[in-house]
TORMAR-281448 format. One record per residue (C-alpha): chain; x, y, z. Coordinates in pm, whole numbers, plus 32768, in hexadecimal, padded with zeros to 4 digits. Each point is the difference from the previous one (the first is absolute). Layout:
<pts>
+--------+------+-------+------+
! cadena ! east ! north !   up !
+--------+------+-------+------+
!      A !    X !     Y !    Z !
...
+--------+------+-------+------+
</pts>
This chain:
<pts>
+--------+------+-------+------+
! cadena ! east ! north !   up !
+--------+------+-------+------+
!      A ! 317F !  1B5E ! 79B9 !
!      A ! 7FEC !  7F4F ! 7EBF !
!      A ! 7FCF !  7E8A ! 8016 !
!      A ! 7FFD !  7EE5 ! 7EF8 !
!      A ! 7F65 !  7EB1 ! 803C !
!      A ! 8045 !  7ED2 ! 7F3C !
!      A ! 7FD7 !  80DD ! 7ECD !
!      A ! 8027 !  7F44 ! 7EC9 !
!      A ! 7FD8 !  8053 ! 7E71 !
!      A ! 7FC8 !  7EF3 ! 7F0C !
!      A ! 8013 !  801C ! 7E7B !
!      A ! 7F8C !  7ECE ! 7F86 !
!      A ! 80E8 !  7EC9 ! 8063 !
!      A ! 80FB !  811B ! 808A !
!      A ! 8008 !  8077 ! 8157 !
!      A ! 80B9 !  8145 ! 7FEE !
!      A ! 7FD5 !  806E ! 8191 !
!      A ! 7FC8 !  7ED8 ! 80D4 !
!      A ! 7F7A !  802F ! 816B !
!      A ! 80D0 !  8102 ! 8050 !
!      A ! 7FC4 !  8096 ! 8182 !
!      A ! 80AC !  8121 ! 8088 !
!      A ! 7FA4 !  8158 ! 80E2 !
!      A ! 8099 !  8143 ! 7F8F !
!      A ! 7FFC !  80F7 ! 8115 !
!      A ! 7FB0 !  817B ! 7FBE !
!      A ! 8117 !  80C9 ! 7F8D !
!      A ! 80EA !  7ECB ! 7F89 !
!      A ! 80B9 !  7FFB ! 7EB5 !
!      A ! 801A !  7EB2 ! 7F83 !
!      A ! 80B9 !  7F7C ! 7ED7 !
!      A ! 7F93 !  7EC5 ! 7F47 !
!      A ! 80E4 !  7F4B ! 7F44 !
!      A ! 800B !  7EB9 ! 7F10 !
!      A ! 804D !  7F8C ! 7EB5 !
!      A ! 7F33 !  8063 ! 7EF0 !
!      A ! 7EBA !  7F44 ! 8008 !
!      A ! 8012 !  7FD9 ! 818A !
!      A ! 7EBB !  80AD ! 8017 !
!      A ! 807E !  8162 ! 806B !
!      A ! 7F32 !  80C9 ! 7F1D !
!      A ! 7EC4 !  7F26 ! 800E !
!      A ! 800D !  8031 ! 819A !
!      A ! 8004 !  817E ! 7FE4 !
!      A ! 7ED5 !  8001 ! 7F02 !
!      A ! 7F32 !  7F15 ! 80DA !
!      A ! 8036 !  80F3 ! 8133 !
!      A ! 7F85 !  8119 ! 7F1F !
!      A ! 7EE8 !  7F41 ! 7F66 !
!      A ! 807B !  801A ! 7EA5 !
!      A ! 8027 !  7E8C ! 8011 !
!      A ! 7EEB !  7F38 ! 80B3 !
!      A ! 808C !  7F08 ! 80F3 !
!      A ! 7F92 !  7E82 ! 7FBA !
!      A ! 8008 !  7FB3 ! 8186 !
!      A ! 803C !  80BA ! 8153 !
!      A ! 7FCD !  8155 ! 807E !
!      A ! 809E !  8148 ! 800D !
!      A ! 7FC8 !  80D1 ! 8132 !
!      A ! 8044 !  817D ! 8058 !
!      A ! 7FD2 !  805B ! 815A !
!      A ! 7F00 !  7EDB ! 8027 !
!      A ! 7F2C !  8058 ! 7EC6 !
!      A ! 7FF1 !  7EEC ! 7F0F !
!      A ! 8088 !  80A8 ! 7EBE !
!      A ! 7FBB !  7EBE ! 7F30 !
!      A ! 7E73 !  802F ! 8041 !
!      A ! 8004 !  8178 ! 7F87 !
!      A ! 7F45 !  8074 ! 7EC0 !
!      A ! 7F76 !  8122 ! 7F35 !
!      A ! 8040 !  8155 ! 80D6 !
!      A ! 80C8 !  7F57 ! 8123 !
!      A ! 80EE !  7F56 ! 7F11 !
!      A ! 803F !  814C ! 7F35 !
!      A ! 8046 !  807A ! 815A !
!      A ! 8102 !  7F0C ! 8070 !
!      A ! 80A2 !  803A ! 7EC3 !
!      A ! 8034 !  8155 ! 804F !
!      A ! 8083 !  7FA8 ! 814F !
!      A ! 80E7 !  7F0B ! 7F51 !
!      A ! 80CC !  8099 ! 7EFF !
!      A ! 80B0 !  7F4B ! 7EDF !
!      A ! 8143 !  806B ! 7F4F !
!      A ! 8075 !  7F3C ! 7EC9 !
!      A ! 813E !  7F9F ! 7F6F !
!      A ! 7F86 !  80AB ! 7EC7 !
!      A ! 7FA1 !  8151 ! 80A7 !
!      A ! 7EB9 !  7FF7 ! 7F44 !
!      A ! 7FF1 !  8194 ! 7FBC !
!      A ! 7F58 !  80A6 ! 7EF8 !
!      A ! 812F !  8077 ! 7F2D !
!      A ! 7F64 !  8108 ! 7F3F !
!      A ! 7F9A !  8094 ! 8140 !
!      A ! 80AA !  810B ! 80EF !
!      A ! 8099 !  7F81 ! 8138 !
!      A ! 7F06 !  80B8 ! 80E0 !
!      A ! 7ECE !  7F74 ! 7F58 !
!      A ! 80A3 !  7E98 ! 8020 !
!      A ! 8010 !  8035 ! 817C !
!      A ! 7EA8 !  8091 ! 8014 !
!      A ! 7F6C !  7EE2 ! 7F60 !
!      A ! 8044 !  7F56 ! 8156 !
!      A ! 7EDA !  80B0 ! 8089 !
!      A ! 7EFC !  7F57 ! 7F28 !
!      A ! 7FF4 !  7ED7 ! 80E9 !
!      A ! 7F92 !  80FC ! 8117 !
!      A ! 7EED !  8093 ! 7F27 !
!      A ! 7EC0 !  7F98 ! 8038 !
!      A ! 7ED9 !  7FD6 ! 7EE7 !
!      A ! 8022 !  8022 ! 7E8A !
!      A ! 7FED !  8179 ! 7FCA !
!      A ! 8127 !  8047 ! 80FB !
!      A ! 80D2 !  7EE5 ! 7F54 !
!      A ! 7FA5 !  809B ! 7E9B !
!      A ! 8075 !  8188 ! 8099 !
!      A ! 814F !  7F55 ! 8060 !
!      A ! 803D !  7F70 ! 7EB4 !
!      A ! 7FB6 !  8144 ! 7F5E !
!      A ! 8104 !  80B2 ! 80CC !
!      A ! 7F03 !  8097 ! 8113 !
!      A ! 80D2 !  7FAD ! 8122 !
!      A ! 7FD8 !  80E3 ! 8132 !
!      A ! 8126 !  8108 ! 8080 !
!      A ! 8034 !  7F2E ! 8113 !
!      A ! 8040 !  7EC9 ! 7F1F !
!      A ! 80D9 !  80B6 ! 7F48 !
!      A ! 80DB !  8071 ! 8136 !
!      A ! 800D !  7EB9 ! 8074 !
!      A ! 8075 !  7F71 ! 7EDD !
!      A ! 80FF !  810F ! 7FBF !
!      A ! 8078 !  7FC8 ! 817B !
!      A ! 8038 !  7E75 ! 7FBB !
!      A ! 80CC !  8070 ! 7EBE !
!      A ! 80E4 !  80DC ! 80C5 !
!      A ! 8018 !  7F11 ! 810C !
!      A ! 80A9 !  7F0B ! 7F1C !
!      A ! 80D2 !  80F7 ! 7F2C !
!      A ! 7F06 !  800D ! 7ED3 !
!      A ! 7F63 !  8159 ! 8028 !
!      A ! 80BA !  808B ! 7EDC !
!      A ! 7F7A !  7ED9 ! 7F17 !
!      A ! 7E77 !  8067 ! 8059 !
!      A ! 7FB2 !  808B ! 7E9E !
!      A ! 80D1 !  7F05 ! 7F4C !
!      A ! 7F73 !  7EE4 ! 7F2B !
!      A ! 8034 !  7ECA ! 80B2 !
!      A ! 80BA !  7F5E ! 7EDE !
!      A ! 813C !  80FB ! 802A !
!      A ! 802F !  7F89 ! 8156 !
!      A ! 810F !  7EDF ! 8062 !
!      A ! 7F77 !  7EBC ! 806B !
!      A ! 8068 !  8038 ! 8166 !
!      A ! 7F47 !  815E ! 7FF5 !
!      A ! 7EDB !  7F61 ! 7F80 !
!      A ! 7FFC !  7EF8 ! 8109 !
!      A ! 8012 !  8112 ! 80DE !
!      A ! 7ECD !  80AA ! 7F75 !
!      A ! 7F41 !  7EBD ! 801D !
!      A ! 806A !  7FF4 ! 8177 !
!      A ! 7F5C !  816B ! 8003 !
!      A ! 7ECD !  7F94 ! 7F5A !
!      A ! 7FE1 !  7EDF ! 80E3 !
!      A ! 8029 !  8109 ! 8122 !
!      A ! 7ED3 !  80D9 ! 7F81 !
!      A ! 7F11 !  7EDD ! 8073 !
!      A ! 807F !  8013 ! 815F !
!      A ! 800D !  7E93 ! 801C !
!      A ! 804D !  7F38 ! 8134 !
!      A ! 80E0 !  7F1F ! 7F67 !
!      A ! 80CA !  7FEE ! 7EB4 !
!      A ! 8045 !  7ED8 ! 7F33 !
!      A ! 812B !  8022 ! 7F0B !
!      A ! 802E !  7EF6 ! 7EF2 !
!      A ! 8169 !  8009 ! 7F83 !
!      A ! 8010 !  816D ! 8021 !
!      A ! 8179 !  7FFB ! 7FA3 !
!      A ! 8028 !  7ED4 ! 7F02 !
!      A ! 800C !  80DD ! 7EDC !
!      A ! 80D6 !  8112 ! 8094 !
!      A ! 817E !  803D ! 8006 !
!      A ! 80C2 !  7FEF ! 8133 !
!      A ! 7FE3 !  8180 ! 806F !
!      A ! 7E87 !  802D ! 7FA7 !
!      A ! 7FC5 !  7EA1 ! 80B5 !
!      A ! 80A1 !  808C ! 813D !
!      A ! 7F2B !  8163 ! 7FE6 !
!      A ! 7EA7 !  7F16 ! 7FE4 !
!      A ! 8060 !  7F23 ! 8127 !
!      A ! 8065 !  8126 ! 80D4 !
!      A ! 7EBB !  80C5 ! 7F96 !
!      A ! 7F37 !  7EAE ! 8062 !
!      A ! 80C8 !  800D ! 813C !
!      A ! 7FB9 !  8173 ! 804A !
!      A ! 7E96 !  7F97 ! 7FD2 !
!      A ! 8008 !  7EF1 ! 80E6 !
!      A ! 80D0 !  80B4 ! 810B !
!      A ! 7F70 !  8162 ! 7FE8 !
!      A ! 7E9C !  7FC5 ! 7FF9 !
!      A ! 7FF9 !  7E9C ! 80AC !
!      A ! 7F75 !  7F4A ! 7EB3 !
!      A ! 8004 !  7E98 ! 8004 !
!      A ! 80BE !  7FA4 ! 7EA6 !
!      A ! 8009 !  7EA5 ! 7F7A !
!      A ! 8111 !  7FF2 ! 7EB0 !
!      A ! 805C !  7EF0 ! 7F28 !
!      A ! 8186 !  800F ! 7FAD !
!      A ! 80EF !  7F24 ! 7F38 !
!      A ! 810F !  80AA ! 8090 !
!      A ! 806A !  7F72 ! 814D !
!      A ! 80E6 !  813D ! 8054 !
!      A ! 7EDD !  80E1 ! 7FF3 !
!      A ! 7F12 !  7F23 ! 80C7 !
!      A ! 8118 !  7FB1 ! 811C !
!      A ! 8063 !  8185 ! 800B !
!      A ! 7E83 !  80A3 ! 7FD1 !
!      A ! 7F25 !  7EFF ! 80A1 !
!      A ! 7FA1 !  7FCD ! 817C !
!      A ! 7F9F !  7E93 ! 7FB2 !
!      A ! 8025 !  7F0B ! 7EC8 !
!      A ! 7F0A !  7EF2 ! 7F94 !
!      A ! 8078 !  7F24 ! 7EFE !
!      A ! 7F13 !  7F24 ! 7F19 !
!      A ! 8052 !  7EBD ! 7F52 !
!      A ! 7F16 !  7F5F ! 7F2F !
!      A ! 7EDC !  80C3 ! 8082 !
!      A ! 806C !  7FB1 ! 816C !
!      A ! 80A8 !  80B8 ! 8117 !
!      A ! 816B !  7F86 ! 801A !
!      A ! 8095 !  810F ! 80DB !
!      A ! 7F65 !  80F0 ! 80DC !
!      A ! 80EB !  80E4 ! 80DB !
!      A ! 80E9 !  812E ! 8042 !
!      A ! 8100 !  803C ! 7EFA !
!      A ! 811E !  7F85 ! 80E2 !
!      A ! 7F6D !  7EA4 ! 8004 !
!      A ! 8005 !  7FDF ! 7E73 !
!      A ! 8137 !  7F3F ! 7FFF !
!      A ! 80B4 !  7F96 ! 7EC4 !
!      A ! 7F90 !  7E93 ! 8039 !
!      A ! 7E9D !  8073 ! 800F !
!      A ! 8018 !  80E3 ! 7EC1 !
!      A ! 80A1 !  7ECE ! 7F64 !
!      A ! 7ED9 !  7F28 ! 804D !
!      A ! 7F09 !  8104 ! 7F81 !
!      A ! 80A7 !  8043 ! 7EC0 !
!      A ! 808E !  7ECF ! 7FA3 !
!      A ! 815B !  808B ! 7FE7 !
!      A ! 8131 !  8090 ! 80F3 !
!      A ! 7FC5 !  8167 ! 806D !
!      A ! 8178 !  804E ! 7F76 !
!      A ! 7F51 !  7FD3 ! 7E98 !
!      A ! 7EEB !  80CC ! 8047 !
!      A ! 80F7 !  8100 ! 80BB !
!      A ! 80DD !  7FFF ! 7EC5 !
!      A ! 7EF2 !  804A ! 7F20 !
!      A ! 7F62 !  8127 ! 80CC !
!      A ! 8154 !  8097 ! 8054 !
!      A ! 7FDA !  8159 ! 7F6B !
!      A ! 7E89 !  801C ! 8064 !
!      A ! 805A !  7FB8 ! 817E !
!      A ! 812B !  80F4 ! 800A !
!      A ! 7F0C !  8116 ! 7F87 !
!      A ! 7EE1 !  7FA8 ! 80BD !
!      A ! 80D0 !  7FE7 ! 8161 !
!      A ! 80E7 !  8121 ! 800D !
+--------+------+-------+------+
</pts>
């Protein structure tokens, strides 16, 4: 169970996230929607402690994540893998090495981490990375440089890298925002497979309402940093969408029609 209690983040006079409280059961796939600037990315970054909360608490299985520091905080970041919109792969390295980098968070001590940076991974770790690439249809790209892959392929490599951490939950920050419809569908299906196949909790920021409705068990909408909706996809009515975004859902639907068709068929 992941629990947020009055989580708040202020940047000077601006409150990006304003007293957000919610509980996310283990194994749930939660889609977070809202206009740009609503606080979605800040919320995820606070859960991972990449951004420090101004107030409130983050609890996981009753443990106060906001109180962690040092080795305990590094362990939490390994348990709580982050996937970014920009992929953040090392473009000049091959795909297999990019995936293996995910093990760095599980290495203990500077010498162990240095060995990994020099490519001294174990046979077990290499087998694990290859198995993940095969699972997501990327085994044949293992020795290619990351820069030769499409955006969708790179994002799936990033998912494999996150899984190398053996996390308990995954935070995906706009993972399909820069992708074409076909690649967006492949990435969302990969995240859903991780969620269903491994029972991992997934929190995913999304701009695409069709993707949120189709793939997520639950949708949370933020508006000016506050929770404007929290419920199952079926309850996200056109009227609620208009209240969240300030424009009719029909307008949003018309703008995203090609992406929606590719994602849900």
